[in-house]
MMTF fields as JSON, N, C-alpha, C and O atoms, coordinates in Angstrom:
{
  "mmtfVersion": "1.0.0",
  "mmtfProducer": "UNKNOWN",
  "numBonds": 383,
  "numAtoms": 384,
  "numGroups": 96,
  "numChains": 1,
  "numModels": 1,
  "chainsPerModel": [1],
  "groupsPerChain": [96],
  "chainIdList": ["A"],
  "bondAtomList": [4, 2, 8, 6, 12, 10, 16, 14, 20, 18, 24, 22, 28, 26, 32, 30, 36, 34, 40, 38, 44, 42, 48, 46, 52, 50, 56, 54, 60, 58, 64, 62, 68, 66, 72, 70, 76, 74, 80, 78, 84, 82, 88, 86, 92, 90, 96, 94, 100, 98, 104, 102, 108, 106, 112, 110, 116, 114, 120, 118, 124, 122, 128, 126, 132, 130, 136, 134, 140, 138, 144, 142, 148, 146, 152, 150, 156, 154, 160, 158, 164, 162, 168, 166, 172, 170, 176, 174, 180, 178, 184, 182, 188, 186, 192, 190, 196, 194, 200, 198, 204, 202, 208, 206, 212, 210, 216, 214, 220, 218, 224, 222, 228, 226, 232, 230, 236, 234, 240, 238, 244, 242, 248, 246, 252, 250, 256, 254, 260, 258, 264, 262, 268, 266, 272, 270, 276, 274, 280, 278, 284, 282, 288, 286, 292, 290, 296, 294, 300, 298, 304, 302, 308, 306, 312, 310, 316, 314, 320, 318, 324, 322, 328, 326, 332, 330, 336, 334, 340, 338, 344, 342, 348, 346, 352, 350, 356, 354, 360, 358, 364, 362, 368, 366, 372, 370, 376, 374, 380, 378],
  "bondOrderList": [1, 1, 1, 1, 1, 1, 1, 1, 1, 1, 1, 1, 1, 1, 1, 1, 1, 1, 1, 1, 1, 1, 1, 1, 1, 1, 1, 1, 1, 1, 1, 1, 1, 1, 1, 1, 1, 1, 1, 1, 1, 1, 1, 1, 1, 1, 1, 1, 1, 1, 1, 1, 1, 1, 1, 1, 1, 1, 1, 1, 1, 1, 1, 1, 1, 1, 1, 1, 1, 1, 1, 1, 1, 1, 1, 1, 1, 1, 1, 1, 1, 1, 1, 1, 1, 1, 1, 1, 1, 1, 1, 1, 1, 1, 1],
  "groupList": [{"groupName": "MET", "atomNameList": ["N", "CA", "C", "O"], "elementList": ["N", "C", "C", "O"], "formalChargeList": [0, 0, 0, 0], "bondAtomList": [1, 0, 2, 1, 3, 2], "bondOrderList": [1, 1, 2], "singleLetterCode": "M", "chemCompType": "L-PEPTIDE LINKING"}, {"groupName": "ASP", "atomNameList": ["N", "CA", "C", "O"], "elementList": ["N", "C", "C", "O"], "formalChargeList": [0, 0, 0, 0], "bondAtomList": [1, 0, 2, 1, 3, 2], "bondOrderList": [1, 1, 2], "singleLetterCode": "D", "chemCompType": "L-PEPTIDE LINKING"}, {"groupName": "LYS", "atomNameList": ["N", "CA", "C", "O"], "elementList": ["N", "C", "C", "O"], "formalChargeList": [0, 0, 0, 0], "bondAtomList": [1, 0, 2, 1, 3, 2], "bondOrderList": [1, 1, 2], "singleLetterCode": "K", "chemCompType": "L-PEPTIDE LINKING"}, {"groupName": "VAL", "atomNameList": ["N", "CA", "C", "O"], "elementList": ["N", "C", "C", "O"], "formalChargeList": [0, 0, 0, 0], "bondAtomList": [1, 0, 2, 1, 3, 2], "bondOrderList": [1, 1, 2], "singleLetterCode": "V", "chemCompType": "L-PEPTIDE LINKING"}, {"groupName": "THR", "atomNameList": ["N", "CA", "C", "O"], "elementList": ["N", "C", "C", "O"], "formalChargeList": [0, 0, 0, 0], "bondAtomList": [1, 0, 2, 1, 3, 2], "bondOrderList": [1, 1, 2], "singleLetterCode": "T", "chemCompType": "L-PEPTIDE LINKING"}, {"groupName": "GLY", "atomNameList": ["N", "CA", "C", "O"], "elementList": ["N", "C", "C", "O"], "formalChargeList": [0, 0, 0, 0], "bondAtomList": [1, 0, 2, 1, 3, 2], "bondOrderList": [1, 1, 2], "singleLetterCode": "G", "chemCompType": "PEPTIDE LINKING"}, {"groupName": "ILE", "atomNameList": ["N", "CA", "C", "O"], "elementList": ["N", "C", "C", "O"], "formalChargeList": [0, 0, 0, 0], "bondAtomList": [1, 0, 2, 1, 3, 2], "bondOrderList": [1, 1, 2], "singleLetterCode": "I", "chemCompType": "L-PEPTIDE LINKING"}, {"groupName": "ALA", "atomNameList": ["N", "CA", "C", "O"], "elementList": ["N", "C", "C", "O"], "formalChargeList": [0, 0, 0, 0], "bondAtomList": [1, 0, 2, 1, 3, 2], "bondOrderList": [1, 1, 2], "singleLetterCode": "A", "chemCompType": "L-PEPTIDE LINKING"}, {"groupName": "TYR", "atomNameList": ["N", "CA", "C", "O"], "elementList": ["N", "C", "C", "O"], "formalChargeList": [0, 0, 0, 0], "bondAtomList": [1, 0, 2, 1, 3, 2], "bondOrderList": [1, 1, 2], "singleLetterCode": "Y", "chemCompType": "L-PEPTIDE LINKING"}, {"groupName": "PHE", "atomNameList": ["N", "CA", "C", "O"], "elementList": ["N", "C", "C", "O"], "formalChargeList": [0, 0, 0, 0], "bondAtomList": [1, 0, 2, 1, 3, 2], "bondOrderList": [1, 1, 2], "singleLetterCode": "F", "chemCompType": "L-PEPTIDE LINKING"}, {"groupName": "TRP", "atomNameList": ["N", "CA", "C", "O"], "elementList": ["N", "C", "C", "O"], "formalChargeList": [0, 0, 0, 0], "bondAtomList": [1, 0, 2, 1, 3, 2], "bondOrderList": [1, 1, 2], "singleLetterCode": "W", "chemCompType": "L-PEPTIDE LINKING"}, {"groupName": "CYS", "atomNameList": ["N", "CA", "C", "O"], "elementList": ["N", "C", "C", "O"], "formalChargeList": [0, 0, 0, 0], "bondAtomList": [1, 0, 2, 1, 3, 2], "bondOrderList": [1, 1, 2], "singleLetterCode": "C", "chemCompType": "L-PEPTIDE LINKING"}, {"groupName": "ARG", "atomNameList": ["N", "CA", "C", "O"], "elementList": ["N", "C", "C", "O"], "formalChargeList": [0, 0, 0, 0], "bondAtomList": [1, 0, 2, 1, 3, 2], "bondOrderList": [1, 1, 2], "singleLetterCode": "R", "chemCompType": "L-PEPTIDE LINKING"}, {"groupName": "GLU", "atomNameList": ["N", "CA", "C", "O"], "elementList": ["N", "C", "C", "O"], "formalChargeList": [0, 0, 0, 0], "bondAtomList": [1, 0, 2, 1, 3, 2], "bondOrderList": [1, 1, 2], "singleLetterCode": "E", "chemCompType": "L-PEPTIDE LINKING"}, {"groupName": "HIS", "atomNameList": ["N", "CA", "C", "O"], "elementList": ["N", "C", "C", "O"], "formalChargeList": [0, 0, 0, 0], "bondAtomList": [1, 0, 2, 1, 3, 2], "bondOrderList": [1, 1, 2], "singleLetterCode": "H", "chemCompType": "L-PEPTIDE LINKING"}, {"groupName": "LEU", "atomNameList": ["N", "CA", "C", "O"], "elementList": ["N", "C", "C", "O"], "formalChargeList": [0, 0, 0, 0], "bondAtomList": [1, 0, 2, 1, 3, 2], "bondOrderList": [1, 1, 2], "singleLetterCode": "L", "chemCompType": "L-PEPTIDE LINKING"}, {"groupName": "ASN", "atomNameList": ["N", "CA", "C", "O"], "elementList": ["N", "C", "C", "O"], "formalChargeList": [0, 0, 0, 0], "bondAtomList": [1, 0, 2, 1, 3, 2], "bondOrderList": [1, 1, 2], "singleLetterCode": "N", "chemCompType": "L-PEPTIDE LINKING"}, {"groupName": "GLN", "atomNameList": ["N", "CA", "C", "O"], "elementList": ["N", "C", "C", "O"], "formalChargeList": [0, 0, 0, 0], "bondAtomList": [1, 0, 2, 1, 3, 2], "bondOrderList": [1, 1, 2], "singleLetterCode": "Q", "chemCompType": "L-PEPTIDE LINKING"}, {"groupName": "PRO", "atomNameList": ["N", "CA", "C", "O"], "elementList": ["N", "C", "C", "O"], "formalChargeList": [0, 0, 0, 0], "bondAtomList": [1, 0, 2, 1, 3, 2], "bondOrderList": [1, 1, 2], "singleLetterCode": "P", "chemCompType": "L-PEPTIDE LINKING"}, {"groupName": "SER", "atomNameList": ["N", "CA", "C", "O"], "elementList": ["N", "C", "C", "O"], "formalChargeList": [0, 0, 0, 0], "bondAtomList": [1, 0, 2, 1, 3, 2], "bondOrderList": [1, 1, 2], "singleLetterCode": "S", "chemCompType": "L-PEPTIDE LINKING"}],
  "groupTypeList": [0, 1, 2, 2, 3, 4, 5, 6, 3, 7, 8, 6, 9, 10, 6, 5, 10, 6, 6, 7, 9, 11, 7, 5, 1, 12, 13, 5, 7, 2, 9, 14, 15, 16, 17, 7, 15, 3, 15, 10, 6, 7, 16, 6, 6, 11, 5, 3, 3, 5, 6, 6, 18, 6, 3, 5, 4, 6, 6, 19, 15, 3, 5, 5, 6, 9, 15, 9, 3, 11, 10, 6, 15, 5, 15, 6, 7, 7, 11, 2, 13, 13, 13, 2, 13, 15, 18, 15, 6, 5, 2, 6, 17, 6, 15, 2],
  "groupIdList": [1, 2, 3, 4, 5, 6, 7, 8, 9, 10, 11, 12, 13, 14, 15, 16, 17, 18, 19, 20, 21, 22, 23, 24, 25, 26, 27, 28, 29, 30, 31, 32, 33, 34, 35, 36, 37, 38, 39, 40, 41, 42, 43, 44, 45, 46, 47, 48, 49, 50, 51, 52, 53, 54, 55, 56, 57, 58, 59, 60, 61, 62, 63, 64, 65, 66, 67, 68, 69, 70, 71, 72, 73, 74, 75, 76, 77, 78, 79, 80, 81, 82, 83, 84, 85, 86, 87, 88, 89, 90, 91, 92, 93, 94, 95, 96],
  "secStructList": [7, 7, 2, 2, 2, 2, 2, 2, 2, 2, 6, 1, 2, 2, 2, 2, 2, 2, 2, 2, 2, 2, 2, 1, 7, 6, 6, 6, 6, 2, 2, 2, 2, 2, 2, 2, 2, 2, 2, 2, 2, 2, 2, 2, 2, 2, 2, 2, 2, 6, 6, 1, 6, 6, 2, 2, 2, 2, 2, 2, 2, 2, 2, 2, 2, 2, 2, 2, 2, 2, 2, 2, 2, 2, 2, 2, 2, 2, 2, 6, 6, 7, 7, 7, 7, 7, 6, 6, 6, 6, 6, 7, 7, 7, 7, 7],
  "xCoordList": [-4.09, -3.505, -2.114, -1.378, -1.771, -0.431, 0.575, 0.212, 1.831, 2.928, 2.719, 2.921, 2.32, 2.159, 1.037, 1.225, -0.114, -1.263, -0.953, -1.312, -0.303, 0.061, 0.983, 0.804, 1.97, 2.888, 2.176, 2.474, 1.245, 0.506, -0.404, -0.426, -1.147, -2.084, -1.342, -1.876, -0.125, 0.647, 0.903, 1.022, 0.988, 1.261, 0.008, 0.115, -1.172, -2.41, -2.844, -3.503, -2.482, -2.805, -2.411, -1.944, -2.587, -2.185, -3.124, -2.7, -4.381, -5.328, -4.973, -5.147, -4.48, -4.023, -2.83, -2.702, -1.948, -0.788, -1.24, -0.728, -2.192, -2.694, -3.354, -3.14, -4.151, -4.793, -3.743, -3.832, -2.751, -1.701, -0.904, -0.528, -0.647, 0.121, -0.656, -0.085, -1.953, -2.77, -3.239, -3.247, -3.627, -4.266, -3.406, -3.779, -2.28, -1.481, -0.363, -0.217, 0.417, 1.584, 2.738, 3.501, 2.858, 3.86, 5.28, 6.098, 5.57, 6.94, 7.321, 8.436, 6.403, 6.696, 6.803, 7.604, 6.009, 5.969, 6.593, 6.305, 7.441, 8.047, 8.812, 8.791, 9.483, 10.24, 9.319, 9.613, 8.209, 7.304, 6.527, 6.194, 6.239, 5.609, 6.53, 6.077, 7.817, 8.79, 8.926, 8.913, 9.056, 9.208, 8.001, 8.155, 6.811, 5.599, 5.514, 5.097, 5.902, 5.882, 6.851, 6.5, 8.057, 9.04, 8.499, 8.673, 7.854, 7.28, 6.196, 6.162, 5.312, 4.242, 4.784, 4.277, 5.788, 6.401, 7.093, 6.989, 7.799, 8.442, 7.396, 7.633, 6.251, 5.169, 4.631, 4.344, 4.496, 4.03, 5.052, 4.682, 6.324, 7.386, 7.38, 7.532, 7.205, 7.149, 5.974, 6.103, 4.854, 3.698, 3.924, 3.492, 4.597, 4.889, 5.871, 5.722, 6.869, 7.834, 7.134, 7.561, 6.072, 5.329, 4.664, 4.229, 4.577, 3.983, 4.886, 4.404, 6.191, 7.149, 6.934, 6.898, 6.793, 6.543, 7.7, 8.86, 7.404, 8.252, 9.211, 8.99, 10.26, 11.243, 10.609, 10.86, 9.804, 9.124, 8.168, 8.036, 7.502, 6.575, 7.319, 6.855, 8.456, 9.259, 9.789, 9.715, 10.32, 10.84, 9.726, 9.922, 8.577, 7.437, 6.973, 6.627, 6.963, 6.558, 7.527, 7.105, 8.812, 9.824, 9.796, 9.864, 9.695, 9.624, 8.389, 8.447, 7.268, 6.027, 6.125, 5.647, 6.74, 6.938, 7.87, 7.617, 8.952, 9.895, 9.207, 9.403, 8.406, 7.733, 6.668, 6.429, 6.029, 5.066, 5.769, 5.259, 6.934, 7.703, 8.149, 8.101, 8.578, 8.964, 7.782, 7.941, 6.607, 5.397, 5.114, 4.808, 5.215, 4.989, 6.021, 5.666, 7.291, 8.342, 8.108, 8.287, 7.714, 7.434, 6.252, 6.284, 5.204, 4.017, 4.334, 3.863, 5.118, 5.521, 6.367, 6.181, 7.293, 8.13, 7.29, 7.556, 6.283, 5.406, 4.592, 4.37, 4.145, 3.386, 4.244, 3.752, 5.525, 6.446, 7.073, 7.857, 6.73, 7.291, 8.808, 9.502, 9.32, 10.747, 10.993, 10.09, 12.197, 12.552, 13.562, 14.731, 13.105, 13.948, 13.758, 12.632, 14.876, 14.798, 14.392, 14.738, 13.655, 13.278, 14.517, 15.398, 14.599, 15.757, 15.844, 14.825, 17.025, 17.364, 16.786, 17.509, 15.542, 14.906, 14.769, 14.285, 15.18, 14.971, 15.818, 15.469, 16.904, 17.787, 17.33, 17.88, 16.343, 15.849, 15.036, 14.106, 15.405, 14.733, 13.945, 14.531, 12.637, 11.803, 11.29, 11.335, 10.805, 10.34, 11.49, 12.217, 11.652, 12.74, 12.207, 12.963],
  "yCoordList": [21.617, 20.376, 20.646, 21.489, 19.919, 20.089, 19.24, 18.553, 19.299, 18.637, 17.129, 16.554, 16.491, 15.036, 14.592, 13.678, 15.226, 14.855, 15.121, 14.319, 16.221, 16.547, 15.481, 15.058, 15.042, 13.998, 12.688, 12.013, 12.315, 11.059, 11.127, 10.199, 12.209, 12.356, 12.385, 11.932, 12.909, 12.982, 11.603, 11.478, 10.576, 9.228, 8.494, 7.393, 9.06, 8.371, 8.764, 9.786, 7.97, 8.156, 9.546, 10.361, 9.83, 11.12, 12.227, 13.372, 11.904, 12.934, 13.393, 14.564, 12.478, 12.844, 13.781, 14.695, 13.543, 14.422, 15.833, 16.815, 15.926, 17.247, 17.963, 19.158, 17.234, 17.827, 18.292, 19.403, 17.45, 17.814, 19.014, 19.877, 19.074, 20.185, 21.494, 22.542, 21.436, 22.649, 23.104, 24.301, 22.162, 22.534, 22.28, 22.678, 21.637, 21.256, 22.223, 23.271, 21.847, 22.606, 22.276, 21.341, 23.051, 22.764, 22.827, 21.961, 23.823, 23.988, 22.889, 22.369, 22.544, 21.526, 20.129, 19.322, 19.835, 18.487, 18.433, 17.517, 19.402, 19.451, 18.17, 17.706, 17.602, 16.375, 15.244, 14.577, 15.032, 13.941, 14.235, 13.31, 15.481, 15.836, 15.468, 14.93, 15.757, 15.43, 13.92, 13.406, 13.207, 11.752, 11.091, 10.184, 11.544, 10.969, 11.275, 10.421, 12.477, 12.843, 11.974, 11.478, 11.786, 10.92, 9.499, 8.834, 9.044, 7.697, 7.537, 6.522, 8.526, 8.428, 8.54, 7.874, 9.357, 9.454, 8.141, 7.674, 7.545, 6.244, 5.172, 4.276, 5.264, 4.311, 4.439, 3.432, 5.651, 5.881, 5.326, 4.661, 5.596, 5.087, 3.559, 2.938, 2.965, 1.512, 0.951, -0.091, 1.625, 1.193, 1.299, 0.429, 2.357, 2.535, 1.464, 0.933, 1.144, 0.099, -1.254, -2.11, -1.448, -2.7, -2.999, -4.127, -2.014, -2.217, -3.081, -3.797, -3.011, -3.787, -5.277, -5.675, -6.092, -7.522, -8.216, -7.854, -9.155, -10.054, -9.301, -9.278, -8.692, -8.011, -6.851, -6.671, -6.079, -4.95, -5.4, -4.757, -6.517, -7.059, -7.484, -7.225, -8.128, -8.564, -7.355, -7.304, -6.391, -5.174, -4.435, -3.939, -4.361, -3.684, -4.393, -3.74, -5.715, -6.481, -6.276, -6.007, -6.403, -6.202, -4.754, -4.497, -3.81, -2.398, -2.075, -1.277, -2.696, -2.472, -2.952, -2.284, -4.102, -4.624, -3.7, -3.385, -3.269, -2.352, -1.037, -0.533, -0.486, 0.779, 0.631, 1.565, -0.528, -0.781, -0.787, -0.223, -1.422, -1.435, -0.011, 0.386, 0.749, 2.154, 2.966, 3.809, 2.72, 3.43, 3.147, 4.064, 1.883, 1.509, 2.209, 2.763, 2.18, 2.823, 4.329, 4.896, 4.967, 6.404, 6.736, 7.716, 5.927, 6.148, 5.972, 6.748, 4.971, 4.756, 5.927, 6.401, 6.393, 7.536, 8.79, 9.572, 8.985, 10.151, 10.049, 11.054, 8.846, 8.653, 8.946, 9.466, 8.609, 8.841, 10.234, 10.589, 11.021, 12.356, 12.325, 13.234, 11.277, 11.157, 11.526, 11.428, 11.944, 12.281, 11.267, 11.593, 10.035, 8.975, 8.928, 8.9, 8.919, 8.854, 7.451, 6.458, 7.391, 6.107, 5.463, 6.173, 4.131, 3.471, 3.769, 3.794, 3.988, 4.236, 5.518, 6.233, 5.832, 6.997, 8.179, 9.236, 8.027, 9.06, 10.315, 11.369, 10.218, 11.382, 12.325, 13.416, 11.919, 12.762, 13.922, 13.714, 15.14, 16.353, 16.976, 17.421, 17.015, 17.687, 19.007, 20.04, 18.96, 20.188, 20.829, 20.159, 22.114, 22.833, 23.542, 24.205],
  "zCoordList": [7.554, 8.01, 8.556, 8.043, 9.598, 10.152, 9.369, 8.414, 9.784, 9.088, 8.979, 7.91, 10.06, 10.078, 9.141, 8.338, 9.24, 8.405, 6.935, 6.073, 6.647, 5.268, 4.691, 3.549, 5.476, 5.023, 4.757, 3.771, 5.612, 5.444, 4.221, 3.412, 4.083, 2.966, 1.625, 0.613, 1.614, 0.372, -0.231, -1.45, 0.598, 0.102, -0.348, -0.888, -0.145, -0.48, -1.887, -2.076, -2.848, -4.259, -4.74, -3.944, -6.013, -6.566, -6.106, -5.956, -5.883, -5.421, -4.007, -3.67, -3.19, -1.847, -1.905, -1.09, -2.887, -3.033, -3.399, -2.861, -4.308, -4.721, -3.545, -3.341, -2.777, -1.598, -0.599, -0.075, -0.333, 0.621, 0.132, 0.926, -1.163, -1.719, -1.646, -1.344, -1.921, -1.959, -0.577, -0.29, 0.277, 1.537, 2.761, 3.864, 2.595, 3.758, 4.077, 3.448, 5.062, 5.497, 4.548, 4.788, 3.474, 2.448, 2.977, 2.67, 3.753, 4.247, 5.24, 5.198, 6.122, 7.127, 6.55, 7.022, 5.536, 4.966, 3.573, 2.803, 3.244, 1.918, 1.591, 0.451, 2.586, 2.372, 1.897, 0.906, 2.606, 2.25, 0.97, 0.229, 0.702, -0.572, -1.734, -2.744, -1.588, -2.627, -2.78, -3.899, -1.666, -1.722, -2.383, -3.201, -2.028, -2.609, -4.103, -4.885, -4.503, -5.92, -6.712, -7.782, -6.202, -6.865, -6.963, -7.984, -5.921, -5.902, -6.968, -7.663, -7.105, -8.103, -9.527, -10.429, -9.74, -11.07, -11.429, -12.564, -10.467, -10.696, -10.99, -11.799, -10.339, -10.574, -12.003, -12.649, -12.486, -13.864, -14.855, -15.822, -14.619, -15.496, -15.507, -16.56, -14.343, -14.237, -15.04, -15.682, -15.006, -15.783, -17.278, -18.035, -17.711, -19.138, -19.612, -20.713, -18.795, -19.149, -19.261, -20.035, -18.499, -18.524, -19.85, -20.082, -20.723, -22.049, -22.929, -23.806, -22.692, -23.481, -23.187, -22.022, -24.216, -23.976, -23.245, -23.439, -22.452, -21.672, -20.741, -19.53, -21.278, -20.432, -19.675, -18.484, -20.354, -19.718, -18.636, -17.594, -18.897, -17.902, -16.641, -15.531, -16.803, -15.651, -14.89, -13.662, -15.616, -14.975, -14.253, -13.144, -14.869, -14.264, -12.997, -12.012, -13.015, -11.845, -10.677, -9.553, -10.951, -9.904, -9.414, -8.212, -10.357, -9.993, -9.177, -8.242, -9.529, -8.789, -7.348, -6.432, -7.152, -5.788, -5.01, -3.848, -5.663, -5.018, -4.633, -3.527, -5.541, -5.262, -4.181, -3.415, -4.112, -3.035, -1.68, -0.712, -1.609, -0.358, -0.01, 1.154, -1.008, -0.776, -0.266, 0.617, -0.814, -0.392, 1.079, 1.841, 1.48, 2.884, 3.782, 4.823, 3.376, 4.167, 4.295, 5.373, 3.211, 3.245, 4.126, 4.872, 4.048, 4.865, 6.351, 7.182, 6.68, 8.077, 8.568, 9.689, 7.736, 8.122, 8.326, 9.238, 7.49, 7.643, 8.927, 9.603, 9.267, 10.511, 11.742, 12.744, 11.653, 12.777, 12.736, 13.616, 11.722, 11.496, 11.342, 11.798, 10.697, 10.41, 8.955, 8.124, 8.65, 7.275, 6.752, 6.545, 6.54, 5.993, 4.487, 3.991, 3.762, 2.305, 1.866, 2.505, 0.769, 0.187, -0.438, -0.923, -0.433, -1.048, -2.545, -3.235, -3.03, -4.435, -5.028, -5.722, -4.793, -5.423, -4.481, -4.888, -3.244, -2.242, -2.407, -1.875, -3.122, -3.286, -4.394, -4.545, -5.158, -6.264, -5.678, -4.899, -6.069, -5.6, -6.738, -7.725, -6.617, -7.605, -7.042, -7.71, -5.814, -5.153, -4.41, -3.677, -4.597, -3.918, -2.701, -1.991]
}
């Protein structure tokens, strides 16, 4: 897969990230692989926080909407082959 396809596939669920990481252009799409990984980890954290009654549910709902908007922004950036950081969570570097 080339850089563009790898970046797009990385945002499609966690299985897409694994496929993009294993079979795609890692060096070319490293930015989008990292952004998608941060997004999925934040999504897991948001789900765990949702277990807390009332306050956790509200935080999880707001966080879920925020992460959905971030996912759309990341997917659009990958389609355009741009390297735009996601709001608030985009500066986190997991992959070097």
